[in-house]
Structures are given as C-alpha cells and as structure tokens.
C-alpha positions as a Markdown table, in Angstrom:
| # | Residue | x | y | z |
|---|---|---|---|---|
| 1 | Met | 0.0 | 0.0 | 0.0 |
| 2 | Thr | 2.8 | 2.4 | 0.7 |
| 3 | Gly | 4.0 | 2.2 | -2.9 |
| 4 | Ile | 0.6 | 3.2 | -4.3 |
| 5 | Arg | 0.3 | 6.4 | -2.4 |
| 6 | Pro | 3.3 | 8.2 | -4.0 |
| 7 | Val | 2.1 | 7.0 | -7.5 |
| 8 | Val | -1.4 | 8.5 | -6.8 |
| 9 | Thr | 0.2 | 11.7 | -5.5 |
| 10 | Val | 2.4 | 12.0 | -8.6 |
| 11 | Leu | -0.6 | 11.4 | -10.9 |
| 12 | Ala | -2.7 | 14.0 | -9.1 |
| 13 | Leu | 0.2 | 16.5 | -9.4 |
| 14 | Leu | 0.6 | 15.8 | -13.2 |
| 15 | Met | -3.2 | 16.2 | -13.7 |
| 16 | Thr | -3.2 | 19.5 | -11.9 |
| 17 | Val | -0.3 | 20.8 | -14.1 |
| 18 | Met | -2.1 | 19.6 | -17.2 |
| 19 | Leu | -5.3 | 21.4 | -16.1 |
| 20 | Val | -3.5 | 24.6 | -15.4 |
| 21 | Gly | -1.8 | 24.4 | -18.8 |
| 22 | Cys | -5.2 | 23.9 | -20.5 |
| 23 | Ala | -6.8 | 26.8 | -18.6 |
| 24 | Lys | -4.2 | 29.3 | -19.8 |
| 25 | Ala | -6.0 | 32.1 | -21.6 |
| 26 | Pro | -5.0 | 32.8 | -25.2 |
| 27 | Pro | -2.6 | 35.8 | -25.6 |
| 28 | Asn | -4.2 | 39.1 | -26.2 |
| 29 | Pro | -3.8 | 40.1 | -29.9 |
| 30 | Thr | -2.0 | 43.4 | -30.7 |
| 31 | Tyr | -3.0 | 45.7 | -33.4 |
| 32 | Pro | -0.9 | 48.0 | -35.5 |
| 33 | Glu | -1.5 | 51.8 | -35.5 |
| 34 | Val | -3.5 | 53.2 | -38.3 |
| 35 | Thr | -1.0 | 55.1 | -40.5 |
| 36 | Phe | -1.0 | 56.9 | -43.8 |
| 37 | Ser | 2.7 | 56.9 | -44.8 |
| 38 | His | 1.9 | 54.9 | -47.9 |
| 39 | Leu | 0.0 | 58.0 | -49.3 |
| 40 | Asn | 1.5 | 61.1 | -50.9 |
| 41 | Pro | 1.7 | 64.0 | -48.4 |
| 42 | Leu | -0.2 | 67.2 | -48.8 |
| 43 | Arg | 2.4 | 70.0 | -48.9 |
| 44 | Leu | 1.0 | 73.1 | -47.3 |
| 45 | Asp | 2.4 | 76.6 | -47.7 |
| 46 | Val | 2.8 | 77.1 | -43.9 |
| 47 | Gly | 5.7 | 77.3 | -41.5 |
| 48 | Glu | 4.2 | 75.2 | -38.8 |
| 49 | Ile | 1.5 | 72.5 | -38.3 |
| 50 | Lys | -0.1 | 72.3 | -34.8 |
| 51 | Val | -2.5 | 69.7 | -33.4 |
| 52 | Val | -5.1 | 70.7 | -30.8 |
| 53 | Asn | -7.3 | 68.0 | -29.2 |
| 54 | Glu | -10.6 | 69.4 | -28.0 |
| 55 | Phe | -12.1 | 66.0 | -27.4 |
| 56 | Val | -12.0 | 64.7 | -23.8 |
| 57 | Pro | -13.2 | 61.1 | -23.4 |
| 58 | Pro | -15.6 | 60.7 | -20.5 |
| 59 | Leu | -14.0 | 57.3 | -19.6 |
| 60 | Lys | -17.4 | 55.8 | -18.7 |
| 61 | Leu | -20.3 | 54.2 | -20.5 |
| 62 | Pro | -21.8 | 54.7 | -23.0 |
| 63 | His | -18.4 | 56.0 | -24.2 |
| 64 | Val | -15.9 | 53.2 | -24.9 |
| 65 | Glu | -13.0 | 55.2 | -26.4 |
| 66 | His | -10.7 | 54.0 | -23.5 |
| 67 | Glu | -11.4 | 50.4 | -24.6 |
| 68 | Leu | -10.3 | 50.7 | -28.2 |
| 69 | Pro | -7.0 | 48.9 | -29.0 |
| 70 | Val | -6.2 | 51.8 | -31.4 |
| 71 | Lys | -7.5 | 55.2 | -30.4 |
| 72 | Ile | -9.3 | 57.5 | -32.9 |
| 73 | Asp | -7.6 | 60.7 | -31.7 |
| 74 | Gln | -4.1 | 59.1 | -31.9 |
| 75 | Ser | -5.0 | 57.9 | -35.4 |
| 76 | Val | -5.8 | 61.6 | -36.3 |
| 77 | Arg | -2.4 | 62.6 | -35.0 |
| 78 | Asn | -0.8 | 59.9 | -37.2 |
| 79 | Trp | -2.8 | 61.3 | -40.2 |
| 80 | Val | -1.3 | 64.7 | -39.5 |
| 81 | Arg | 2.2 | 63.3 | -39.2 |
| 82 | Asp | 1.9 | 61.3 | -42.4 |
| 83 | Arg | -0.2 | 63.4 | -44.6 |
| 84 | Leu | 0.6 | 67.1 | -43.9 |
| 85 | Val | 4.0 | 68.7 | -44.5 |
| 86 | Ala | 4.8 | 72.3 | -43.9 |
| 87 | Val | 6.8 | 73.8 | -46.8 |
| 88 | Gly | 6.2 | 77.5 | -46.4 |
| 89 | Thr | 7.4 | 80.5 | -44.3 |
| 90 | Ser | 7.1 | 80.8 | -40.6 |
| 91 | Gly | 4.5 | 83.5 | -41.0 |
| 92 | Ser | 1.6 | 81.1 | -41.4 |
| 93 | Val | 0.3 | 78.2 | -39.3 |
| 94 | Ala | -2.0 | 75.2 | -40.0 |
| 95 | Thr | -3.9 | 74.2 | -36.9 |
| 96 | Val | -5.5 | 70.8 | -36.9 |
| 97 | Thr | -8.3 | 70.6 | -34.3 |
| 98 | Ile | -9.8 | 67.3 | -33.2 |
| 99 | Lys | -13.4 | 68.2 | -32.5 |
| 100 | Asp | -14.6 | 64.6 | -31.9 |
| 101 | Ala | -13.0 | 61.2 | -31.7 |
| 102 | Ser | -15.8 | 59.2 | -30.0 |
| 103 | Ala | -16.9 | 55.6 | -29.8 |
| 104 | Val | -20.3 | 55.0 | -28.2 |
| 105 | Glu | -22.0 | 51.8 | -27.1 |
| 106 | Lys | -25.8 | 51.5 | -27.5 |
| 107 | Pro | -27.6 | 48.4 | -26.1 |
| 108 | Leu | -30.0 | 46.7 | -28.5 |
| 109 | Pro | -33.4 | 45.2 | -27.7 |
| 110 | Lys | -33.2 | 41.4 | -26.9 |
| 111 | Thr | -35.7 | 38.7 | -27.8 |
| 112 | Ser | -37.9 | 37.7 | -24.8 |
| 113 | Gly | -39.9 | 34.6 | -23.9 |
| 114 | Leu | -39.3 | 31.1 | -25.2 |
| 115 | Lys | -37.9 | 32.4 | -28.5 |
| 116 | Ala | -35.0 | 33.9 | -26.6 |
| 117 | Ile | -33.7 | 30.3 | -25.9 |
| 118 | Val | -33.0 | 29.7 | -29.6 |
| 119 | Thr | -32.3 | 33.2 | -30.7 |
| 120 | Lys | -28.8 | 34.9 | -30.7 |
| 121 | Asp | -29.4 | 38.6 | -30.8 |
| 122 | Gln | -27.2 | 41.5 | -31.7 |
| 123 | Ser | -26.5 | 42.8 | -28.2 |
| 124 | Glu | -24.8 | 46.2 | -28.7 |
| 125 | Leu | -24.4 | 48.8 | -31.5 |
| 126 | Tyr | -21.1 | 50.7 | -31.6 |
| 127 | Glu | -21.0 | 54.1 | -33.2 |
| 128 | Phe | -17.6 | 55.6 | -34.2 |
| 129 | His | -17.3 | 59.3 | -35.1 |
| 130 | Val | -14.4 | 61.6 | -36.0 |
| 131 | Leu | -14.7 | 65.4 | -36.8 |
| 132 | Val | -11.6 | 67.4 | -37.5 |
| 133 | Glu | -10.9 | 71.0 | -38.6 |
| 134 | Val | -7.8 | 72.2 | -40.5 |
| 135 | Lys | -7.4 | 76.0 | -40.3 |
| 136 | Ile | -4.7 | 78.0 | -41.9 |
| 137 | Thr | -3.9 | 81.4 | -40.5 |
| 138 | Glu | -1.5 | 83.8 | -42.2 |
| 139 | Ile | 0.6 | 86.5 | -40.6 |
| 140 | Ser | -1.5 | 89.1 | -42.4 |
| 141 | Gly | -4.6 | 87.8 | -40.5 |
| 142 | Ser | -6.4 | 86.2 | -43.4 |
| 143 | Ser | -7.3 | 82.5 | -43.0 |
| 144 | Gly | -9.1 | 79.6 | -44.5 |
| 145 | Phe | -10.4 | 76.4 | -43.0 |
| 146 | Val | -12.0 | 73.0 | -43.8 |
| 147 | Thr | -13.6 | 70.3 | -41.8 |
| 148 | Ala | -14.0 | 66.6 | -42.5 |
| 149 | Glu | -16.2 | 64.1 | -40.7 |
| 150 | Ala | -16.7 | 60.3 | -40.8 |
| 151 | Thr | -18.9 | 57.8 | -39.0 |
| 152 | Arg | -19.0 | 54.1 | -38.8 |
| 153 | Ser | -21.3 | 51.8 | -36.9 |
| 154 | Lys | -21.2 | 48.1 | -36.1 |
| 155 | Ser | -23.4 | 45.7 | -34.1 |
| 156 | Val | -22.1 | 42.7 | -32.3 |
| 157 | Pro | -23.8 | 39.5 | -31.2 |
| 158 | Glu | -24.4 | 38.5 | -27.6 |
| 159 | Gly | -21.7 | 36.3 | -26.1 |
| 160 | Ile | -18.9 | 37.9 | -28.1 |
| 161 | Thr | -15.5 | 37.5 | -26.5 |
| 162 | Leu | -13.3 | 40.4 | -25.5 |
| 163 | Asn | -10.8 | 39.6 | -28.3 |
| 164 | Gln | -13.6 | 39.5 | -30.8 |
| 165 | Arg | -14.9 | 42.8 | -29.6 |
| 166 | Glu | -11.5 | 44.4 | -29.8 |
| 167 | Lys | -11.1 | 43.1 | -33.4 |
| 168 | Ala | -14.4 | 44.6 | -34.3 |
| 169 | Tyr | -13.3 | 47.9 | -32.7 |
| 170 | Tyr | -10.1 | 47.9 | -34.7 |
| 171 | Ile | -11.8 | 47.1 | -38.1 |
| 172 | Gln | -14.2 | 50.0 | -37.6 |
| 173 | Val | -11.6 | 52.5 | -36.5 |
| 174 | Glu | -9.5 | 51.6 | -39.5 |
| 175 | Ala | -12.4 | 52.0 | -41.8 |
| 176 | Leu | -13.4 | 55.3 | -40.1 |
| 177 | Met | -10.0 | 56.8 | -40.6 |
| 178 | Arg | -9.7 | 55.7 | -44.3 |
| 179 | Ala | -13.1 | 57.4 | -44.9 |
| 180 | Phe | -11.9 | 60.5 | -43.0 |
| 181 | Asp | -8.6 | 60.7 | -45.0 |
| 182 | Gln | -10.5 | 60.6 | -48.3 |
| 183 | Glu | -13.0 | 63.3 | -47.2 |
| 184 | Met | -10.3 | 65.6 | -45.7 |
| 185 | Glu | -8.0 | 65.4 | -48.8 |
| 186 | Lys | -11.0 | 66.2 | -51.0 |
| 187 | Asn | -11.9 | 69.2 | -48.9 |
| 188 | Ile | -8.3 | 70.5 | -48.6 |
| 189 | Arg | -7.9 | 70.3 | -52.4 |
| 190 | Thr | -11.3 | 71.9 | -53.0 |
| 191 | Phe | -11.2 | 74.7 | -50.4 |
| 192 | Leu | -7.6 | 75.2 | -49.5 |
| 193 | Gly | -6.1 | 74.7 | -52.9 |
| 194 | Pro | -4.2 | 78.1 | -52.9 |
| 195 | Tyr | -2.2 | 76.8 | -49.9 |
| 196 | Leu | -1.1 | 73.6 | -51.6 |
| 197 | Arg | 2.4 | 73.4 | -53.1 |
C-alpha cells in the first residue's frame, strides 16, 4: 500500500499541471497603429503645423474610447504626421483641431420569452465618429479652413469574447480613418487649394 500512495500523488500532481496548462488564456492580440505613410503627403504653404485635441473622453459608458485597442484621436495625429507637410514660411500656421473622436455603445433590444432560448441577438451597437478642422492662419490675419467628418457603426452578437470585440473595434476605427482621410483630402484640395504646393 505504501508504494501506491506516492504514485497517486504524482498522478494527481501531473493532472493539476495539465489542467493549469489547458486553462491558460489565449494571448491578447496586438493591433498596428492606423497610419497613412503609404500615401503622398499634402504639402502646405505654412511654416508650422499644430494639433489641438478638444475631445475629452468621458471614460465611462456609454463611451468606450478607452477600450479601443487603437484610439481615434491618436489615429488623427498619425494622419497629420503622415499626410501634412509644412513647406512655407514661418508667418503662417496650420492648426488641426480634433473636435470629436468618440466611440459610443448602445444596447440593442433582446428577444424575450421562449424564442430567446433559440435566438442569438445582436446585443450592442457601436458608433464611431471623427470630426476634424484644418485651419490655416496667415501673418496678415487672413485665414481659411475646412472640416472633415466620418462615421461608422457596427453591431455585435451577444456572447462575443473580449478579443472578438477588440477586433471589431479595430476594423471599424481603421475604416473610419480611411473614410476621414479621403474626405479631408478632397476638402483640402477643393477649399484650401491656394495653400497647396
């Protein structure tokens, strides 16, 4: 009997190690920043480009900006870095103002009664919004400005995992910023054409 007890103890220890190994959570995925360096820069006849962020995330529901793996306001800063280049004199300034960079969660109605047992509802709707102004001010006092805005929305099913939710966030932020880039370039070329070099 004395020989059996150590064997049982070793088996129990091995099973515990195996269970701990199986219970290990999958690694959290990482997401690259949204960048625009693959696009041709817009060369502005200004001496300086400044970024002002007027959007302050509330850090509480229904706002979920703090949960995004890649932030909208940081993506706007990346856009400024990659797409705008100052090639003029120091007497004029381009100010890029982030007016909104929000992500909002809205609960969706769920099926009730017996039908709820066999129904998988969309549980939340996420709305992503970016609004940015580019204003050029000359030393003479004259100025010009444009704005660009983009929105995206995505619903997710109930029971979605955290990793799946973050992936949905990232896909929507990336699509939002691509739409913003196209809108802003079009508006700059249309309304700030005299400042392009």
